[in-house]
Biopython code that builds the backbone (N, CA, C, O; Angstrom):
import numpy as np
from Bio.PDB.StructureBuilder import StructureBuilder

atoms = [
    (1, "MET", "N", (52.201, 60.130, -18.546)),
    (1, "MET", "CA", (51.136, 60.442, -18.738)),
    (1, "MET", "C", (50.233, 60.818, -17.337)),
    (1, "MET", "O", (50.003, 59.982, -16.462)),
    (2, "THR", "N", (49.859, 61.950, -17.300)),
    (2, "THR", "CA", (49.550, 62.147, -15.559)),
    (2, "THR", "C", (47.858, 61.870, -15.445)),
    (2, "THR", "O", (47.049, 61.837, -16.372)),
    (3, "THR", "N", (47.616, 61.684, -13.978)),
    (3, "THR", "CA", (46.045, 61.424, -14.249)),
    (3, "THR", "C", (45.039, 61.755, -14.545)),
    (3, "THR", "O", (43.924, 61.233, -14.528)),
    (4, "ASP", "N", (45.740, 63.421, -15.077)),
    (4, "ASP", "CA", (44.392, 64.500, -15.392)),
    (4, "ASP", "C", (44.264, 63.993, -16.841)),
    (4, "ASP", "O", (43.238, 64.326, -17.433)),
    (5, "ASP", "N", (45.316, 63.105, -17.602)),
    (5, "ASP", "CA", (44.963, 62.910, -19.147)),
    (5, "ASP", "C", (44.545, 61.246, -19.216)),
    (5, "ASP", "O", (44.621, 60.497, -20.190)),
    (6, "ARG", "N", (44.147, 60.992, -18.035)),
    (6, "ARG", "CA", (43.154, 59.411, -18.236)),
    (6, "ARG", "C", (41.786, 59.936, -18.268)),
    (6, "ARG", "O", (41.341, 61.024, -17.903)),
    (7, "VAL", "N", (41.083, 58.655, -18.920)),
    (7, "VAL", "CA", (39.879, 58.644, -18.772)),
    (7, "VAL", "C", (39.191, 57.989, -18.185)),
    (7, "VAL", "O", (39.901, 57.279, -17.473)),
    (8, "ILE", "N", (37.854, 57.707, -17.987)),
    (8, "ILE", "CA", (36.698, 57.028, -17.516)),
    (8, "ILE", "C", (36.356, 55.781, -18.478)),
    (8, "ILE", "O", (35.491, 56.081, -19.301)),
    (9, "ARG", "N", (36.926, 54.160, -18.598)),
    (9, "ARG", "CA", (36.482, 53.436, -19.407)),
    (9, "ARG", "C", (35.791, 52.279, -18.759)),
    (9, "ARG", "O", (35.781, 52.098, -17.541)),
    (10, "ILE", "N", (35.124, 51.388, -19.776)),
    (10, "ILE", "CA", (34.544, 50.450, -19.368)),
    (10, "ILE", "C", (35.125, 49.517, -19.647)),
    (10, "ILE", "O", (35.556, 49.410, -20.795)),
    (11, "ASP", "N", (35.381, 48.329, -18.514)),
    (11, "ASP", "CA", (35.881, 46.951, -18.753)),
    (11, "ASP", "C", (35.055, 45.994, -19.469)),
    (11, "ASP", "O", (34.050, 46.538, -19.926)),
    (12, "SER", "N", (35.143, 44.655, -19.742)),
    (12, "SER", "CA", (34.353, 43.656, -20.359)),
    (12, "SER", "C", (33.365, 43.239, -19.218)),
    (12, "SER", "O", (32.381, 42.537, -19.454)),
    (13, "LYS", "N", (33.515, 43.465, -18.614)),
    (13, "LYS", "CA", (32.278, 43.276, -17.247)),
    (13, "LYS", "C", (31.249, 44.605, -17.015)),
    (13, "LYS", "O", (30.264, 44.699, -16.283)),
    (14, "GLY", "N", (31.745, 45.397, -17.745)),
    (14, "GLY", "CA", (30.316, 46.185, -17.871)),
    (14, "GLY", "C", (31.387, 47.553, -16.571)),
    (14, "GLY", "O", (31.247, 48.715, -16.951)),
    (15, "GLU", "N", (32.090, 47.430, -15.556)),
    (15, "GLU", "CA", (32.516, 48.282, -14.716)),
    (15, "GLU", "C", (33.674, 49.194, -15.173)),
    (15, "GLU", "O", (34.466, 48.878, -16.060)),
    (16, "PRO", "N", (33.699, 50.288, -14.527)),
    (16, "PRO", "CA", (34.486, 52.031, -15.260)),
    (16, "PRO", "C", (35.702, 51.652, -14.563)),
    (16, "PRO", "O", (35.678, 51.233, -13.405)),
    (17, "PHE", "N", (36.764, 51.788, -15.241)),
    (17, "PHE", "CA", (38.101, 52.315, -14.593)),
    (17, "PHE", "C", (38.739, 53.381, -15.159)),
    (17, "PHE", "O", (38.192, 53.951, -16.103)),
    (18, "LEU", "N", (39.864, 53.776, -14.729)),
    (18, "LEU", "CA", (41.040, 54.883, -14.971)),
    (18, "LEU", "C", (41.671, 54.208, -16.041)),
    (18, "LEU", "O", (42.407, 53.224, -15.968)),
    (19, "GLY", "N", (41.245, 54.946, -17.220)),
    (19, "GLY", "CA", (42.868, 54.289, -17.959)),
    (19, "GLY", "C", (43.320, 55.122, -19.076)),
    (19, "GLY", "O", (42.945, 56.293, -19.031)),
    (20, "ASP", "N", (44.095, 54.742, -20.135)),
    (20, "ASP", "CA", (44.267, 55.480, -21.278)),
    (20, "ASP", "C", (43.203, 56.158, -22.229)),
    (20, "ASP", "O", (42.048, 55.742, -22.144)),
    (21, "PRO", "N", (43.568, 57.431, -23.361)),
    (21, "PRO", "CA", (42.242, 57.584, -23.859)),
    (21, "PRO", "C", (42.246, 56.301, -25.282)),
    (21, "PRO", "O", (43.287, 55.880, -25.787)),
    (22, "PRO", "N", (41.484, 56.070, -25.513)),
    (22, "PRO", "CA", (40.987, 55.603, -26.758)),
    (22, "PRO", "C", (42.055, 55.952, -27.695)),
    (22, "PRO", "O", (42.204, 57.171, -27.768)),
    (23, "THR", "N", (43.089, 55.063, -28.664)),
    (23, "THR", "CA", (43.584, 55.058, -29.916)),
    (23, "THR", "C", (42.594, 55.236, -31.097)),
    (23, "THR", "O", (41.585, 54.551, -31.271)),
    (24, "GLY", "N", (42.943, 56.060, -31.735)),
    (24, "GLY", "CA", (42.175, 56.370, -32.922)),
    (24, "GLY", "C", (42.677, 54.968, -34.792)),
    (24, "GLY", "O", (43.759, 54.508, -35.158)),
    (25, "PHE", "N", (41.780, 54.877, -35.165)),
    (25, "PHE", "CA", (42.370, 53.774, -36.046)),
    (25, "PHE", "C", (42.389, 54.763, -37.583)),
    (25, "PHE", "O", (41.472, 55.154, -38.306)),
    (26, "HIS", "N", (44.138, 54.953, -37.663)),
    (26, "HIS", "CA", (44.217, 56.294, -39.026)),
    (26, "HIS", "C", (44.873, 55.140, -40.029)),
    (26, "HIS", "O", (45.896, 54.490, -39.820)),
    (27, "PRO", "N", (44.127, 55.086, -40.996)),
    (27, "PRO", "CA", (45.037, 53.931, -41.965)),
    (27, "PRO", "C", (45.904, 54.744, -43.303)),
    (27, "PRO", "O", (45.387, 55.731, -43.826)),
    (28, "LYS", "N", (46.721, 54.426, -43.590)),
    (28, "LYS", "CA", (47.878, 55.285, -44.849)),
    (28, "LYS", "C", (47.247, 55.296, -45.791)),
    (28, "LYS", "O", (47.060, 56.341, -46.414)),
    (29, "ASN", "N", (46.579, 53.763, -46.278)),
    (29, "ASN", "CA", (45.958, 54.137, -47.750)),
    (29, "ASN", "C", (44.526, 54.138, -47.442)),
    (29, "ASN", "O", (43.944, 54.514, -46.425)),
    (30, "LYS", "N", (44.009, 53.556, -48.710)),
    (30, "LYS", "CA", (42.799, 54.302, -48.752)),
    (30, "LYS", "C", (42.215, 52.604, -48.373)),
    (30, "LYS", "O", (42.869, 51.590, -48.617)),
    (31, "LEU", "N", (40.776, 52.637, -47.699)),
    (31, "LEU", "CA", (40.023, 51.757, -47.391)),
    (31, "LEU", "C", (38.848, 51.099, -48.498)),
    (31, "LEU", "O", (37.923, 51.815, -48.880)),
    (32, "VAL", "N", (38.983, 49.682, -48.964)),
    (32, "VAL", "CA", (38.304, 49.329, -49.502)),
    (32, "VAL", "C", (36.996, 48.541, -49.108)),
    (32, "VAL", "O", (37.222, 47.616, -48.328)),
    (33, "ASN", "N", (35.648, 48.707, -49.484)),
    (33, "ASN", "CA", (34.860, 47.458, -49.442)),
    (33, "ASN", "C", (34.789, 46.849, -50.218)),
    (33, "ASN", "O", (34.465, 47.247, -51.337)),
    (34, "PHE", "N", (35.138, 45.313, -49.861)),
    (34, "PHE", "CA", (35.008, 44.245, -50.960)),
    (34, "PHE", "C", (33.307, 43.293, -50.353)),
    (34, "PHE", "O", (33.046, 42.923, -49.208)),
    (35, "TYR", "N", (32.445, 43.145, -51.624)),
    (35, "TYR", "CA", (31.382, 42.190, -51.161)),
    (35, "TYR", "C", (31.753, 40.952, -52.308)),
    (35, "TYR", "O", (32.487, 40.858, -53.292)),
    (36, "GLU", "N", (30.922, 40.187, -51.670)),
    (36, "GLU", "CA", (31.160, 39.141, -52.340)),
    (36, "GLU", "C", (29.553, 38.154, -52.472)),
    (36, "GLU", "O", (28.693, 38.419, -51.632)),
    (37, "ILE", "N", (29.322, 37.346, -53.258)),
    (37, "ILE", "CA", (28.305, 36.765, -52.958)),
    (37, "ILE", "C", (29.224, 35.055, -52.953)),
    (37, "ILE", "O", (30.357, 34.759, -53.333)),
    (38, "ALA", "N", (28.354, 34.408, -52.476)),
    (38, "ALA", "CA", (28.911, 32.902, -52.290)),
    (38, "ALA", "C", (28.016, 31.744, -51.807)),
    (38, "ALA", "O", (27.455, 31.644, -50.716)),
    (39, "THR", "N", (28.001, 30.822, -52.935)),
    (39, "THR", "CA", (26.651, 29.881, -52.799)),
    (39, "THR", "C", (26.476, 29.283, -51.158)),
    (39, "THR", "O", (27.010, 29.785, -50.169)),
    (40, "GLU", "N", (25.547, 28.035, -51.180)),
    (40, "GLU", "CA", (25.778, 27.591, -49.754)),
    (40, "GLU", "C", (26.491, 26.833, -49.695)),
    (40, "GLU", "O", (26.346, 26.363, -48.567)),
    (41, "ASP", "N", (27.458, 26.185, -50.314)),
    (41, "ASP", "CA", (28.688, 25.730, -49.928)),
    (41, "ASP", "C", (29.608, 25.724, -50.397)),
    (41, "ASP", "O", (30.353, 24.833, -50.804)),
    (42, "GLY", "N", (29.663, 27.765, -50.364)),
    (42, "GLY", "CA", (31.207, 28.092, -49.824)),
    (42, "GLY", "C", (31.978, 29.061, -51.485)),
    (42, "GLY", "O", (32.890, 29.888, -51.459)),
    (43, "ASN", "N", (31.400, 28.683, -52.424)),
    (43, "ASN", "CA", (31.942, 28.742, -53.957)),
    (43, "ASN", "C", (31.454, 30.310, -54.148)),
    (43, "ASN", "O", (30.295, 30.582, -53.836)),
    (44, "ALA", "N", (32.161, 31.150, -54.561)),
    (44, "ALA", "CA", (31.917, 32.273, -54.920)),
    (44, "ALA", "C", (31.652, 32.876, -56.023)),
    (44, "ALA", "O", (32.633, 33.036, -56.750)),
    (45, "VAL", "N", (30.439, 33.360, -56.493)),
    (45, "VAL", "CA", (30.075, 33.652, -57.857)),
    (45, "VAL", "C", (30.156, 35.018, -58.202)),
    (45, "VAL", "O", (29.618, 35.376, -59.250)),
    (46, "TRP", "N", (30.656, 35.721, -57.594)),
    (46, "TRP", "CA", (30.760, 37.098, -57.745)),
    (46, "TRP", "C", (31.535, 38.264, -56.533)),
    (46, "TRP", "O", (31.169, 38.497, -55.381)),
    (47, "GLY", "N", (32.604, 38.793, -57.236)),
    (47, "GLY", "CA", (33.116, 39.585, -56.101)),
    (47, "GLY", "C", (33.359, 41.287, -56.826)),
    (47, "GLY", "O", (33.484, 41.516, -58.029)),
    (48, "GLY", "N", (33.376, 42.273, -55.754)),
    (48, "GLY", "CA", (33.792, 43.410, -56.112)),
    (48, "GLY", "C", (33.369, 44.593, -55.368)),
    (48, "GLY", "O", (33.147, 44.226, -54.214)),
    (49, "GLU", "N", (33.137, 45.949, -55.508)),
    (49, "GLU", "CA", (33.769, 47.068, -54.577)),
    (49, "GLU", "C", (32.281, 47.868, -54.752)),
    (49, "GLU", "O", (32.131, 48.926, -54.139)),
    (50, "ASP", "N", (31.183, 47.338, -55.603)),
    (50, "ASP", "CA", (29.881, 48.113, -55.925)),
    (50, "ASP", "C", (29.101, 47.353, -55.177)),
    (50, "ASP", "O", (29.024, 46.150, -55.428)),
    (51, "PRO", "N", (28.083, 48.163, -53.681)),
    (51, "PRO", "CA", (26.982, 47.573, -52.997)),
    (51, "PRO", "C", (26.107, 46.995, -53.949)),
    (51, "PRO", "O", (25.535, 45.923, -54.146)),
    (52, "HIS", "N", (26.254, 48.437, -54.613)),
    (52, "HIS", "CA", (24.338, 48.338, -55.715)),
    (52, "HIS", "C", (24.653, 46.843, -56.586)),
    (52, "HIS", "O", (23.623, 46.354, -57.051)),
    (53, "SER", "N", (25.417, 46.373, -56.754)),
    (53, "SER", "CA", (25.831, 45.474, -57.848)),
    (53, "SER", "C", (25.972, 43.670, -57.375)),
    (53, "SER", "O", (25.687, 42.611, -57.934)),
    (54, "ALA", "N", (26.642, 44.112, -55.884)),
    (54, "ALA", "CA", (26.328, 43.007, -54.888)),
    (54, "ALA", "C", (24.596, 42.699, -54.735)),
    (54, "ALA", "O", (23.944, 41.758, -55.189)),
    (55, "VAL", "N", (24.331, 43.407, -54.244)),
    (55, "VAL", "CA", (22.810, 43.039, -53.647)),
    (55, "VAL", "C", (21.940, 42.397, -55.251)),
    (55, "VAL", "O", (21.146, 41.462, -55.355)),
    (56, "GLN", "N", (22.503, 43.364, -56.363)),
    (56, "GLN", "CA", (21.657, 42.779, -57.765)),
    (56, "GLN", "C", (22.002, 40.966, -57.723)),
    (56, "GLN", "O", (21.277, 40.038, -58.082)),
    (57, "TRP", "N", (23.518, 40.947, -57.085)),
    (57, "TRP", "CA", (23.707, 39.264, -57.891)),
    (57, "TRP", "C", (23.526, 38.956, -56.659)),
    (57, "TRP", "O", (24.701, 39.112, -56.326)),
    (58, "LEU", "N", (22.907, 38.580, -55.508)),
    (58, "LEU", "CA", (22.413, 38.253, -54.645)),
    (58, "LEU", "C", (21.003, 37.936, -54.787)),
    (58, "LEU", "O", (20.591, 36.810, -54.512)),
    (59, "ARG", "N", (20.213, 38.892, -55.214)),
    (59, "ARG", "CA", (18.647, 38.844, -55.822)),
    (59, "ARG", "C", (18.883, 37.565, -56.832)),
    (59, "ARG", "O", (18.054, 36.655, -56.817)),
    (60, "GLN", "N", (19.804, 37.514, -57.542)),
    (60, "GLN", "CA", (19.603, 36.477, -58.801)),
    (60, "GLN", "C", (20.273, 35.527, -58.276)),
    (60, "GLN", "O", (19.604, 34.525, -58.531)),
    (61, "SER", "N", (21.143, 35.226, -57.724)),
    (61, "SER", "CA", (21.808, 34.028, -57.099)),
    (61, "SER", "C", (21.066, 32.830, -56.593)),
    (61, "SER", "O", (20.000, 33.030, -56.011)),
    (62, "PRO", "N", (21.497, 31.635, -56.746)),
    (62, "PRO", "CA", (20.846, 30.746, -56.427)),
    (62, "PRO", "C", (20.035, 30.692, -54.461)),
    (62, "PRO", "O", (20.467, 31.404, -53.554)),
    (63, "LEU", "N", (19.321, 30.074, -54.362)),
    (63, "LEU", "CA", (18.484, 30.123, -53.058)),
    (63, "LEU", "C", (20.036, 29.733, -51.791)),
    (63, "LEU", "O", (20.929, 28.958, -52.133)),
    (64, "ASN", "N", (20.035, 30.335, -50.625)),
    (64, "ASN", "CA", (21.071, 30.444, -49.772)),
    (64, "ASN", "C", (22.366, 31.000, -49.784)),
    (64, "ASN", "O", (23.370, 30.714, -49.131)),
    (65, "SER", "N", (22.130, 31.943, -50.749)),
    (65, "SER", "CA", (23.419, 32.394, -51.388)),
    (65, "SER", "C", (24.071, 33.274, -50.106)),
    (65, "SER", "O", (23.426, 33.391, -49.063)),
    (66, "ARG", "N", (25.244, 33.810, -50.250)),
    (66, "ARG", "CA", (25.087, 35.034, -49.046)),
    (66, "ARG", "C", (26.125, 35.896, -49.391)),
    (66, "ARG", "O", (27.012, 35.468, -50.130)),
    (67, "LEU", "N", (26.164, 37.176, -48.929)),
    (67, "LEU", "CA", (26.453, 38.269, -49.342)),
    (67, "LEU", "C", (27.724, 38.532, -47.986)),
    (67, "LEU", "O", (27.528, 38.519, -46.771)),
    (68, "LEU", "N", (28.602, 38.686, -48.497)),
    (68, "LEU", "CA", (29.821, 39.146, -47.548)),
    (68, "LEU", "C", (30.144, 40.372, -47.684)),
    (68, "LEU", "O", (29.914, 40.858, -48.792)),
    (69, "VAL", "N", (30.604, 41.024, -46.909)),
    (69, "VAL", "CA", (31.533, 42.210, -46.870)),
    (69, "VAL", "C", (32.724, 41.889, -46.033)),
    (69, "VAL", "O", (32.710, 41.314, -44.944)),
    (70, "SER", "N", (34.040, 42.459, -46.865)),
    (70, "SER", "CA", (34.704, 42.580, -45.941)),
    (70, "SER", "C", (36.038, 44.181, -46.392)),
    (70, "SER", "O", (36.206, 44.810, -47.437)),
    (71, "CYS", "N", (36.596, 44.269, -45.235)),
    (71, "CYS", "CA", (37.370, 45.531, -45.894)),
    (71, "CYS", "C", (38.678, 45.670, -45.348)),
    (71, "CYS", "O", (39.195, 45.475, -44.249)),
    (72, "TRP", "N", (39.191, 46.226, -46.907)),
    (72, "TRP", "CA", (40.785, 46.086, -47.220)),
    (72, "TRP", "C", (41.631, 47.445, -47.492)),
    (72, "TRP", "O", (41.218, 48.140, -48.420)),
    (73, "GLU", "N", (42.730, 47.879, -46.804)),
    (73, "GLU", "CA", (43.474, 49.046, -46.764)),
    (73, "GLU", "C", (44.453, 48.686, -47.933)),
    (73, "GLU", "O", (45.343, 47.837, -47.981)),
    (74, "ALA", "N", (43.968, 49.689, -48.961)),
    (74, "ALA", "CA", (44.772, 49.537, -50.342)),
    (74, "ALA", "C", (45.687, 50.597, -50.809)),
    (74, "ALA", "O", (45.553, 51.761, -50.429)),
    (75, "ASP", "N", (46.665, 50.201, -51.668)),
    (75, "ASP", "CA", (47.760, 50.892, -52.395)),
    (75, "ASP", "C", (47.699, 50.791, -53.513)),
    (75, "ASP", "O", (46.895, 50.016, -54.030)),
    (76, "GLU", "N", (48.308, 51.341, -54.029)),
    (76, "GLU", "CA", (48.803, 51.312, -55.792)),
    (76, "GLU", "C", (49.783, 49.626, -55.950)),
    (76, "GLU", "O", (50.302, 49.443, -57.052)),
    (77, "GLU", "N", (49.961, 48.628, -54.982)),
    (77, "GLU", "CA", (50.424, 47.685, -55.232)),
    (77, "GLU", "C", (49.493, 46.486, -54.669)),
    (77, "GLU", "O", (49.033, 45.549, -55.323)),
    (78, "ASP", "N", (49.342, 46.739, -53.365)),
    (78, "ASP", "CA", (49.007, 45.805, -52.196)),
    (78, "ASP", "C", (47.794, 45.821, -51.552)),
    (78, "ASP", "O", (47.435, 46.975, -51.319)),
    (79, "ALA", "N", (47.150, 45.111, -51.237)),
    (79, "ALA", "CA", (45.893, 45.079, -50.083)),
    (79, "ALA", "C", (46.126, 44.038, -48.875)),
    (79, "ALA", "O", (46.761, 42.984, -48.837)),
    (80, "ARG", "N", (45.468, 44.640, -48.021)),
    (80, "ARG", "CA", (45.954, 44.015, -46.694)),
    (80, "ARG", "C", (44.341, 44.007, -45.671)),
    (80, "ARG", "O", (43.812, 44.993, -45.157)),
    (81, "LEU", "N", (43.920, 42.744, -45.631)),
    (81, "LEU", "CA", (42.697, 42.547, -44.647)),
    (81, "LEU", "C", (42.529, 43.290, -43.658)),
    (81, "LEU", "O", (43.380, 43.290, -42.769)),
    (82, "ILE", "N", (41.134, 44.288, -43.552)),
    (82, "ILE", "CA", (41.452, 44.685, -42.197)),
    (82, "ILE", "C", (40.173, 43.894, -41.279)),
    (82, "ILE", "O", (40.364, 43.346, -40.194)),
    (83, "ILE", "N", (39.201, 43.956, -41.799)),
    (83, "ILE", "CA", (38.074, 43.333, -41.139)),
    (83, "ILE", "C", (37.822, 41.842, -42.332)),
    (83, "ILE", "O", (37.818, 41.742, -43.559)),
    (84, "GLU", "N", (37.641, 40.894, -41.223)),
    (84, "GLU", "CA", (37.423, 39.814, -42.134)),
    (84, "GLU", "C", (35.854, 39.741, -42.599)),
    (84, "GLU", "O", (34.961, 40.482, -42.187)),
    (85, "PRO", "N", (35.738, 38.824, -43.421)),
    (85, "PRO", "CA", (34.394, 38.900, -44.058)),
    (85, "PRO", "C", (33.008, 38.790, -43.255)),
    (85, "PRO", "O", (32.906, 37.758, -42.592)),
    (86, "ILE", "N", (32.082, 39.549, -43.211)),
    (86, "ILE", "CA", (30.801, 39.306, -42.283)),
    (86, "ILE", "C", (29.503, 39.329, -43.499)),
    (86, "ILE", "O", (29.153, 40.137, -44.359)),
    (87, "ASP", "N", (29.155, 38.344, -43.167)),
    (87, "ASP", "CA", (27.560, 37.675, -43.488)),
    (87, "ASP", "C", (26.569, 39.016, -43.565)),
    (87, "ASP", "O", (26.036, 39.182, -42.468)),
    (88, "ILE", "N", (26.235, 39.854, -44.381)),
    (88, "ILE", "CA", (25.300, 40.673, -44.198)),
    (88, "ILE", "C", (24.012, 40.254, -45.105)),
    (88, "ILE", "O", (23.287, 41.098, -45.632)),
    (89, "THR", "N", (23.845, 39.055, -45.205)),
    (89, "THR", "CA", (22.666, 38.761, -46.205)),
    (89, "THR", "C", (21.124, 38.981, -45.289)),
    (89, "THR", "O", (20.098, 39.319, -45.879)),
    (90, "LYS", "N", (21.157, 38.767, -44.005)),
    (90, "LYS", "CA", (19.815, 38.401, -43.628)),
    (90, "LYS", "C", (19.261, 40.413, -43.216)),
    (90, "LYS", "O", (18.170, 40.799, -42.798)),
    (91, "VAL", "N", (20.488, 41.243, -43.547)),
    (91, "VAL", "CA", (20.150, 42.519, -42.864)),
    (91, "VAL", "C", (19.785, 43.259, -44.407)),
    (91, "VAL", "O", (18.882, 44.096, -44.397)),
    (92, "ILE", "N", (20.477, 42.957, -45.723)),
    (92, "ILE", "CA", (20.452, 42.948, -46.989)),
    (92, "ILE", "C", (18.687, 42.666, -47.180)),
    (92, "ILE", "O", (17.923, 43.460, -47.729)),
    (93, "TYR", "N", (18.364, 41.565, -46.682)),
    (93, "TYR", "CA", (16.999, 40.733, -47.167)),
    (93, "TYR", "C", (15.888, 41.594, -46.286)),
    (93, "TYR", "O", (14.814, 41.692, -46.880)),
    (94, "ALA", "N", (15.933, 42.267, -44.925)),
    (94, "ALA", "CA", (14.992, 43.180, -43.849)),
    (94, "ALA", "C", (15.069, 44.431, -44.983)),
    (94, "ALA", "O", (14.132, 44.888, -45.636)),
    (95, "VAL", "N", (16.225, 44.760, -45.001)),
    (95, "VAL", "CA", (15.916, 46.296, -45.994)),
    (95, "VAL", "C", (14.985, 46.163, -47.131)),
    (95, "VAL", "O", (14.078, 46.907, -47.505)),
    (96, "LEU", "N", (15.582, 44.632, -47.761)),
    (96, "LEU", "CA", (14.644, 44.927, -49.237)),
    (96, "LEU", "C", (13.252, 44.532, -48.749)),
    (96, "LEU", "O", (12.347, 45.269, -49.138)),
    (97, "ALA", "N", (12.979, 43.693, -48.111)),
    (97, "ALA", "CA", (11.533, 43.722, -47.649)),
    (97, "ALA", "C", (10.671, 44.901, -46.740)),
    (97, "ALA", "O", (9.441, 44.862, -46.759)),
    (98, "GLY", "N", (11.356, 45.898, -45.984)),
    (98, "GLY", "CA", (10.986, 46.839, -45.624)),
    (98, "GLY", "C", (10.817, 48.210, -46.784)),
    (98, "GLY", "O", (10.361, 49.309, -46.466)),
    (99, "THR", "N", (11.244, 47.879, -48.002)),
    (99, "THR", "CA", (11.139, 49.003, -48.940)),
    (99, "THR", "C", (10.362, 48.481, -50.132)),
    (99, "THR", "O", (10.445, 49.048, -51.221)),
    (100, "GLN", "N", (9.640, 47.452, -49.950)),
    (100, "GLN", "CA", (8.706, 46.898, -51.393)),
    (100, "GLN", "C", (7.193, 47.414, -50.747)),
    (100, "GLN", "O", (6.157, 47.252, -51.393)),
]
sb = StructureBuilder()
sb.init_structure("model")
sb.init_model(0)
sb.init_chain("A")
sb.init_seg("    ")
for serial, (resi, resn, name, xyz) in enumerate(atoms, 1):
    if name == "N":
        sb.init_residue(resn, " ", resi, " ")
    sb.init_atom(name, np.array(xyz, "f"), 0.0, 1.0, " ", f" {name:<3s}", serial, name[0])
structure = sb.get_structure()
C-alpha cells in the first residue's frame, strides 16, 4: 500500500492520523435481529424475529421487563452471534410516549 492509498483517520483520543482505509463487514449469510423480552430477574418470556410482536409483548409484560435485541448471522444449519444483546427498552418507551 502506498501513501496515496492511505486515508486520514481519527484515533480514540480524537487525533487524526494517516492509516489504512477501514474494512467493511460483509456477512456471508443472512443477518437476523433477534428480540427477547426478559423479566426483571432475567427470565426470558418471549423471543423472536418480529419487532412488532416484541413491542406488543413488552407492553403486556410485568413491570421492569426489558426488550433486548441481538444480531445473528444465520445459514440453513447454524447461527452465530454477531452483536451481543442490547437493551432497547428505554428507546422503545420514548418512541411510544412520543406517538400517543
